[in-house]
C-alpha positions, 0 to 999 in steps of 0.5 A, a space after each residue: 500500500 502506498 503511504 497515501 492509502 495507509 494515511 487515508 485508512 488511518 484518518 478514517 479510523 481516527 475519525 470513527 474513534 473521535 465520533 465514538 468518543 464524542 458520543 461516549 462523552 455526551 457530546 461534551 466537545 470541551 472534554 480534554 480527551 475529545 480535544 486531544 483526539 481531534 488534534 490527532 485527527 487534524 494532524 493526520 488530515 494535514 499530513 494527507 493534504 501535504 502529500 497531495 500538494 507535493 504530488 501535484 507539484 511533481 
């Protein structure tokens, strides 16, 4: 698998985990665990976008 495919699968897994965590925390979006999980997902999405931009530039 390419790095992009692996990252995309990771993003989907992180998104599901975040959604499950939000539901488990009764939609309290200020919970520190939710904030941390969201930041991890944001980092993965940023990395994905960076790879796409680099691929476009080549």
